[in-house]
C-alpha positions as CSV (number, residue, x, y, z in Angstrom):
1,M,21.6,12.7,-53.6
2,R,24.3,13.6,-56.1
3,I,27.0,16.2,-56.3
4,K,29.1,17.8,-59.1
5,C,32.1,19.9,-58.6
6,F,33.2,22.7,-60.8
7,Q,36.6,24.4,-60.3
8,L,36.0,28.1,-61.0
9,G,38.0,31.3,-61.1
10,A,41.6,32.1,-60.8
11,L,42.0,30.2,-57.5
12,W,40.2,27.1,-58.8
13,T,37.5,27.4,-56.1
14,N,35.2,24.3,-55.9
15,C,31.7,25.3,-56.8
16,Y,29.2,22.5,-56.1
17,V,25.9,21.5,-57.5
18,V,24.1,19.2,-55.1
19,W,20.7,17.7,-56.1
20,S,18.2,15.4,-54.7
21,G,16.5,12.4,-56.3
22,D,13.5,14.6,-57.3
23,G,15.7,17.1,-59.2
24,D,15.8,19.9,-56.7
25,A,19.2,21.4,-56.5
26,I,21.5,23.9,-54.7
27,I,24.5,25.8,-55.9
28,V,27.3,26.4,-53.4
29,D,30.1,29.0,-53.8
30,P,30.1,30.1,-57.4
31,G,33.6,31.4,-57.4
32,G,34.1,32.4,-61.0
33,P,32.6,32.6,-64.5
34,A,29.9,29.9,-64.3
35,A,28.6,29.3,-67.7
36,E,29.4,25.6,-67.4
37,V,27.3,25.4,-64.3
38,R,24.3,26.9,-66.0
39,E,24.8,24.4,-68.8
40,F,25.0,21.5,-66.5
41,V,21.9,22.5,-64.6
42,A,19.9,23.0,-67.8
43,H,21.2,19.8,-69.5
44,N,20.1,17.7,-66.4
45,G,16.8,19.4,-66.0
46,L,17.6,20.5,-62.4
47,R,15.6,23.0,-60.4
48,V,17.9,25.3,-58.5
49,R,16.2,26.2,-55.2
50,K,19.0,28.0,-53.4
51,I,22.5,29.5,-53.7
52,L,24.5,29.0,-50.5
53,L,27.7,30.7,-49.7
54,T,30.2,29.2,-47.2
55,H,31.7,32.6,-46.7
56,G,32.1,35.9,-48.4
57,H,35.6,36.0,-49.9
58,G,35.7,37.1,-53.6
59,D,37.0,33.8,-54.8
60,H,33.8,32.1,-53.6
61,I,31.3,34.7,-54.9
62,M,32.7,36.0,-58.1
63,G,30.3,34.0,-60.4
64,L,27.3,34.9,-58.4
65,G,25.9,37.2,-61.2
66,D,26.1,34.3,-63.6
67,V,23.7,32.0,-61.6
68,R,21.7,34.2,-59.2
69,D,18.6,34.3,-61.4
70,M,18.4,30.5,-61.5
71,A,17.7,30.1,-57.7
72,S,14.0,30.3,-56.9
73,D,14.7,30.8,-53.2
74,G,17.6,33.3,-53.6
75,V,21.1,33.6,-52.0
76,S,22.0,32.8,-48.4
77,I,25.1,33.7,-46.4
78,H,25.9,33.9,-42.7
79,S,25.0,37.2,-41.2
80,Q,28.5,38.0,-40.1
81,D,29.7,37.8,-43.8
82,A,26.6,39.4,-45.3
83,D,28.4,42.7,-45.9
84,C,31.0,41.0,-48.1
85,L,28.5,40.9,-50.9
86,T,28.2,44.7,-51.1
87,S,31.8,45.6,-50.4
88,A,34.8,44.9,-52.6
89,S,37.2,45.7,-49.7
90,K,35.5,43.3,-47.3
91,N,35.2,40.5,-49.8
92,L,38.9,41.1,-50.8
93,S,38.1,41.3,-54.5
94,S,39.6,44.7,-54.6
95,A,42.9,43.3,-53.7
96,M,42.6,40.8,-56.6
97,G,42.0,43.7,-59.0
98,A,38.4,42.7,-59.5
99,G,36.3,45.0,-57.3
100,A,33.2,42.7,-57.3
101,V,30.0,43.8,-55.6
102,F,26.6,42.3,-55.6
103,K,23.1,42.9,-54.3
104,P,22.6,41.9,-50.7
105,A,21.8,38.3,-49.9
106,D,18.2,37.3,-49.8
107,F,18.6,35.5,-46.4
108,R,21.0,35.7,-43.6
109,I,21.6,32.3,-42.0
110,G,22.8,31.3,-38.6
111,D,24.3,28.4,-36.7
112,G,22.0,25.4,-36.3
113,E,19.5,26.7,-38.8
114,V,18.1,23.9,-41.0
115,I,16.9,24.8,-44.5
116,Y,15.5,22.5,-47.2
117,A,15.8,22.0,-50.9
118,G,13.4,19.3,-52.1
119,D,14.1,16.2,-50.1
120,M,17.5,17.5,-48.9
121,S,18.0,18.8,-45.4
122,I,20.8,21.3,-45.0
123,R,22.1,22.1,-41.5
124,V,24.1,25.3,-41.2
125,M,27.2,25.0,-39.0
126,H,28.9,28.3,-38.1
127,T,32.6,27.6,-38.3
128,P,34.4,30.9,-38.0
129,G,38.2,31.2,-38.1
130,H,38.8,31.7,-41.8
131,T,36.2,34.5,-41.8
132,K,33.8,35.6,-39.1
133,G,30.9,34.2,-40.9
134,G,32.4,31.1,-42.3
135,C,30.1,28.0,-42.5
136,C,30.0,24.4,-43.2
137,F,26.9,22.7,-44.6
138,Y,25.8,19.2,-43.5
139,I,23.4,17.8,-46.1
140,T,21.3,14.8,-45.8
141,E,18.7,13.0,-48.0
142,G,17.4,9.9,-46.3
143,D,20.4,7.8,-45.2
144,E,22.8,9.8,-47.4
145,E,25.0,12.5,-46.0
146,L,27.9,14.8,-47.0
147,L,29.6,17.9,-45.6
148,L,30.6,21.0,-47.6
149,S,33.3,22.5,-45.5
150,G,34.1,25.7,-47.5
151,D,37.6,27.1,-46.4
152,T,37.2,25.7,-42.9
153,L,38.7,22.3,-43.7
154,F,40.7,21.0,-46.6
155,A,42.3,17.6,-47.3
156,R,45.3,17.7,-44.9
157,S,45.0,21.4,-44.3
158,V,42.7,24.2,-43.2
159,G,41.8,27.7,-44.3
160,R,44.3,30.5,-43.7
161,T,43.7,32.7,-40.7
162,D,45.9,35.7,-41.5
163,L,43.3,37.6,-43.6
164,P,40.9,40.2,-42.1
165,G,38.4,38.3,-39.9
166,G,40.6,35.3,-39.5
167,D,41.4,33.9,-36.2
168,E,43.4,30.6,-35.5
169,G,41.8,30.0,-32.1
170,E,38.3,30.3,-33.6
171,L,39.2,27.9,-36.4
172,I,40.4,25.2,-34.0
173,E,37.2,25.5,-32.0
174,S,35.2,25.3,-35.3
175,L,37.1,22.0,-36.2
176,K,36.1,20.6,-32.8
177,K,32.5,21.0,-33.8
178,L,33.0,18.4,-36.5
179,D,33.8,15.7,-33.9
180,A,30.1,15.0,-33.6
181,Y,30.2,13.4,-37.0
182,S,31.4,9.9,-38.2
183,D,34.7,9.0,-39.7
184,A,32.9,7.9,-42.9
185,L,31.4,11.4,-43.6
186,K,32.5,12.5,-47.0
187,V,34.0,16.1,-47.0
188,Y,33.9,18.4,-50.0
189,P,36.1,21.4,-49.3
190,G,36.3,24.9,-50.9
191,H,39.6,24.0,-52.7
192,G,41.3,20.8,-53.5
193,P,40.2,17.2,-53.4
194,A,37.4,15.6,-51.4
195,T,38.3,13.7,-48.3
196,T,36.6,12.0,-45.3
197,L,36.3,13.2,-41.8
198,G,38.1,10.1,-40.5
199,D,41.1,10.7,-42.8
200,E,41.4,14.3,-41.5
201,R,41.2,13.2,-37.9
202,R,44.1,10.9,-38.5
203,L,46.2,12.7,-41.0
204,N,45.6,16.4,-40.9
205,P,48.4,18.1,-39.0
206,F,46.0,21.0,-38.0
207,W,43.4,18.8,-36.5
208,P,43.0,19.7,-32.8
209,A,44.5,17.2,-30.4
210,A,42.2,15.3,-28.1
211,V,42.0,16.7,-24.6
Protein backbone atom coordinates (compact mmCIF):
# COMPACT_ATOMS: atom_id res chain seq x y z
CA MET A 1 0.00 0.00 0.00
CA ARG A 2 1.31 3.43 -0.94
CA ILE A 3 0.15 7.00 -0.33
CA LYS A 4 0.79 10.35 -2.02
CA CYS A 5 -0.22 13.73 -0.60
CA PHE A 6 -1.16 16.78 -2.64
CA GLN A 7 -1.74 20.14 -0.93
CA LEU A 8 -4.63 21.72 -2.79
CA GLY A 9 -6.56 24.96 -2.65
CA ALA A 10 -6.22 28.18 -0.70
CA LEU A 11 -6.04 26.37 2.65
CA TRP A 12 -3.50 23.77 1.47
CA THR A 13 -5.82 20.91 2.21
CA ASN A 14 -4.17 17.49 2.10
CA CYS A 15 -5.64 15.44 -0.73
CA TYR A 16 -4.46 11.84 -0.70
CA VAL A 17 -4.15 9.18 -3.33
CA VAL A 18 -3.84 5.78 -1.66
CA TRP A 19 -3.27 2.71 -3.78
CA SER A 20 -2.79 -1.01 -3.34
CA GLY A 21 -0.18 -3.31 -4.79
CA ASP A 22 -2.51 -4.22 -7.63
CA GLY A 23 -2.95 -0.58 -8.72
CA ASP A 24 -6.44 0.04 -7.38
CA ALA A 25 -6.68 3.51 -5.79
CA ILE A 26 -8.84 5.90 -3.84
CA ILE A 27 -8.76 9.70 -3.79
CA VAL A 28 -9.56 11.37 -0.48
CA ASP A 29 -10.57 15.03 -0.04
CA PRO A 30 -9.86 16.77 -3.37
CA GLY A 31 -9.89 20.24 -1.84
CA GLY A 32 -8.85 22.40 -4.78
CA PRO A 33 -7.88 22.37 -8.46
CA ALA A 34 -6.66 18.82 -8.96
CA ALA A 35 -4.95 18.65 -12.35
CA GLU A 36 -1.79 17.33 -10.70
CA VAL A 37 -3.80 14.53 -9.09
CA ARG A 38 -5.15 13.48 -12.48
CA GLU A 39 -1.65 13.59 -13.96
CA PHE A 40 -0.23 11.48 -11.14
CA VAL A 41 -2.93 8.85 -11.45
CA ALA A 42 -2.48 8.62 -15.22
CA HIS A 43 1.32 8.57 -15.07
CA ASN A 44 1.27 5.69 -12.59
CA GLY A 45 -1.44 3.73 -14.34
CA LEU A 46 -3.69 3.67 -11.28
CA ARG A 47 -7.34 2.66 -11.35
CA VAL A 48 -9.37 5.00 -9.14
CA ARG A 49 -12.21 3.06 -7.56
CA LYS A 50 -13.61 5.58 -5.07
CA ILE A 51 -13.48 9.18 -3.96
CA LEU A 52 -13.92 9.41 -0.19
CA LEU A 53 -14.67 12.62 1.68
CA THR A 54 -13.76 12.94 5.36
CA HIS A 55 -16.33 15.73 5.69
CA GLY A 56 -18.22 18.27 3.64
CA HIS A 57 -16.43 21.59 4.12
CA GLY A 58 -15.60 23.45 0.93
CA ASP A 59 -11.86 23.27 1.42
CA HIS A 60 -12.12 19.45 1.22
CA ILE A 61 -14.43 19.17 -1.79
CA MET A 62 -13.61 22.11 -4.09
CA GLY A 63 -11.69 19.94 -6.57
CA LEU A 64 -14.34 17.25 -6.77
CA GLY A 65 -15.37 18.30 -10.27
CA ASP A 66 -11.82 17.76 -11.51
CA VAL A 67 -11.62 14.10 -10.50
CA ARG A 68 -15.14 12.75 -10.09
CA ASP A 69 -15.23 11.14 -13.52
CA MET A 70 -12.13 9.08 -12.65
CA ALA A 71 -13.81 7.07 -9.88
CA SER A 72 -15.52 3.92 -11.15
CA ASP A 73 -17.38 3.46 -7.85
CA GLY A 74 -18.33 7.10 -7.32
CA VAL A 75 -18.19 9.50 -4.37
CA SER A 76 -18.87 8.61 -0.72
CA ILE A 77 -19.52 10.86 2.27
CA HIS A 78 -21.11 10.33 5.69
CA SER A 79 -24.87 10.72 5.66
CA GLN A 80 -24.81 13.66 8.09
CA ASP A 81 -22.58 15.71 5.78
CA ALA A 82 -24.20 14.62 2.52
CA ASP A 83 -26.14 17.88 2.12
CA CYS A 84 -22.86 19.80 2.02
CA LEU A 85 -22.28 18.73 -1.57
CA THR A 86 -25.43 20.44 -2.79
CA SER A 87 -25.42 23.55 -0.58
CA ALA A 88 -22.79 26.31 -0.71
CA SER A 89 -23.98 27.63 2.63
CA LYS A 90 -23.66 24.24 4.34
CA ASN A 91 -20.23 23.52 2.91
CA LEU A 92 -19.19 27.08 3.81
CA SER A 93 -17.80 27.81 0.35
CA SER A 94 -20.20 30.73 0.10
CA ALA A 95 -18.31 32.34 2.97
CA MET A 96 -15.07 31.82 1.00
CA GLY A 97 -16.48 33.63 -2.03
CA ALA A 98 -16.67 30.44 -4.08
CA GLY A 99 -20.24 29.16 -3.89
CA ALA A 100 -19.35 25.60 -4.87
CA VAL A 101 -22.10 23.02 -5.33
CA PHE A 102 -21.92 19.49 -6.74
CA LYS A 103 -24.14 16.58 -7.61
CA PRO A 104 -25.13 14.46 -4.60
CA ALA A 105 -22.78 11.75 -3.40
CA ASP A 106 -23.22 8.33 -4.94
CA PHE A 107 -23.07 6.68 -1.52
CA ARG A 108 -23.82 7.76 2.04
CA ILE A 109 -21.56 5.90 4.45
CA GLY A 110 -21.88 5.26 8.18
CA ASP A 111 -19.88 4.36 11.26
CA GLY A 112 -18.29 0.92 11.20
CA GLU A 113 -18.98 0.36 7.52
CA VAL A 114 -16.17 -1.44 5.67
CA ILE A 115 -15.63 -0.71 2.00
CA TYR A 116 -13.06 -2.07 -0.39
CA ALA A 117 -10.81 -0.85 -3.19
CA GLY A 118 -8.86 -3.71 -4.69
CA ASP A 119 -6.95 -5.39 -1.86
CA MET A 120 -7.45 -2.43 0.50
CA SER A 121 -10.01 -2.57 3.29
CA ILE A 122 -11.34 0.81 4.46
CA ARG A 123 -13.17 1.07 7.78
CA VAL A 124 -15.32 4.17 8.26
CA MET A 125 -15.02 5.75 11.70
CA HIS A 126 -17.65 8.41 12.37
CA THR A 127 -15.78 11.10 14.32
CA PRO A 128 -18.07 14.14 14.72
CA GLY A 129 -16.95 17.32 16.41
CA HIS A 130 -15.52 19.34 13.54
CA THR A 131 -18.67 18.59 11.53
CA LYS A 132 -21.64 16.37 12.28
CA GLY A 133 -20.60 13.88 9.60
CA GLY A 134 -16.84 14.00 10.04
CA CYS A 135 -15.03 10.71 9.52
CA CYS A 136 -11.65 9.05 9.76
CA PHE A 137 -10.72 6.20 7.43
CA TYR A 138 -8.68 3.27 8.77
CA ILE A 139 -7.11 1.53 5.78
CA THR A 140 -5.35 -1.81 5.69
CA GLU A 141 -3.74 -4.00 3.09
CA GLY A 142 -2.29 -7.19 4.51
CA ASP A 143 -0.16 -6.19 7.50
CA GLU A 144 0.04 -2.53 6.44
CA GLU A 145 -2.20 0.10 8.02
CA LEU A 146 -2.74 3.85 8.06
CA LEU A 147 -5.32 6.35 9.30
CA LEU A 148 -6.68 9.29 7.33
CA SER A 149 -7.96 11.60 10.05
CA GLY A 150 -9.46 14.48 8.07
CA ASP A 151 -9.98 17.49 10.33
CA THR A 152 -10.60 15.38 13.43
CA LEU A 153 -6.92 15.11 14.41
CA PHE A 154 -3.86 17.07 13.33
CA ALA A 155 -0.25 16.87 14.42
CA ARG A 156 -0.38 18.48 17.89
CA SER A 157 -3.84 19.92 17.29
CA VAL A 158 -7.45 19.13 16.36
CA GLY A 159 -10.09 20.51 14.05
CA ARG A 160 -11.86 23.67 15.09
CA THR A 161 -15.27 23.30 16.70
CA ASP A 162 -16.63 26.85 16.39
CA LEU A 163 -18.11 26.43 12.91
CA PRO A 164 -21.69 25.29 12.22
CA GLY A 165 -22.02 21.64 13.22
CA GLY A 166 -18.95 21.75 15.45
CA ASP A 167 -19.06 20.49 19.01
CA GLU A 168 -16.06 20.30 21.36
CA GLY A 169 -17.57 17.55 23.49
CA GLU A 170 -18.28 15.41 20.45
CA LEU A 171 -14.74 15.91 19.19
CA ILE A 172 -13.27 14.70 22.49
CA GLU A 173 -15.45 11.61 22.36
CA SER A 174 -14.33 11.03 18.78
CA LEU A 175 -10.68 11.15 19.80
CA LYS A 176 -11.38 8.51 22.44
CA LYS A 177 -12.42 6.14 19.66
CA LEU A 178 -8.84 6.17 18.40
CA ASP A 179 -7.58 4.58 21.64
CA ALA A 180 -8.33 1.19 20.12
CA TYR A 181 -5.35 1.60 17.78
CA SER A 182 -1.62 1.21 18.35
CA ASP A 183 0.94 3.95 18.99
CA ALA A 184 2.70 2.99 15.76
CA LEU A 185 -0.29 3.80 13.55
CA LYS A 186 0.67 6.46 10.99
CA VAL A 187 -1.83 9.31 10.84
CA TYR A 188 -2.36 11.46 7.74
CA PRO A 189 -4.45 14.53 8.63
CA GLY A 190 -6.50 16.94 6.54
CA HIS A 191 -3.96 19.73 7.00
CA GLY A 192 -0.31 19.78 8.01
CA PRO A 193 2.27 17.02 8.42
CA ALA A 194 1.76 13.34 9.07
CA THR A 195 2.19 12.03 12.59
CA THR A 196 1.69 8.86 14.62
CA LEU A 197 -1.04 8.04 17.06
CA GLY A 198 1.52 7.51 19.81
CA ASP A 199 3.00 10.96 19.34
CA GLU A 200 -0.45 12.51 19.56
CA ARG A 201 -1.29 10.60 22.73
CA ARG A 202 1.89 11.91 24.32
CA LEU A 203 2.22 15.39 22.86
CA ASN A 204 -1.12 16.67 21.66
CA PRO A 205 -2.49 19.14 24.24
CA PHE A 206 -6.05 18.38 23.12
CA TRP A 207 -5.81 14.63 23.61
CA PRO A 208 -8.41 13.54 26.18
CA ALA A 209 -6.93 12.70 29.57
CA ALA A 210 -7.14 9.11 30.72
CA VAL A 211 -9.98 8.47 33.14
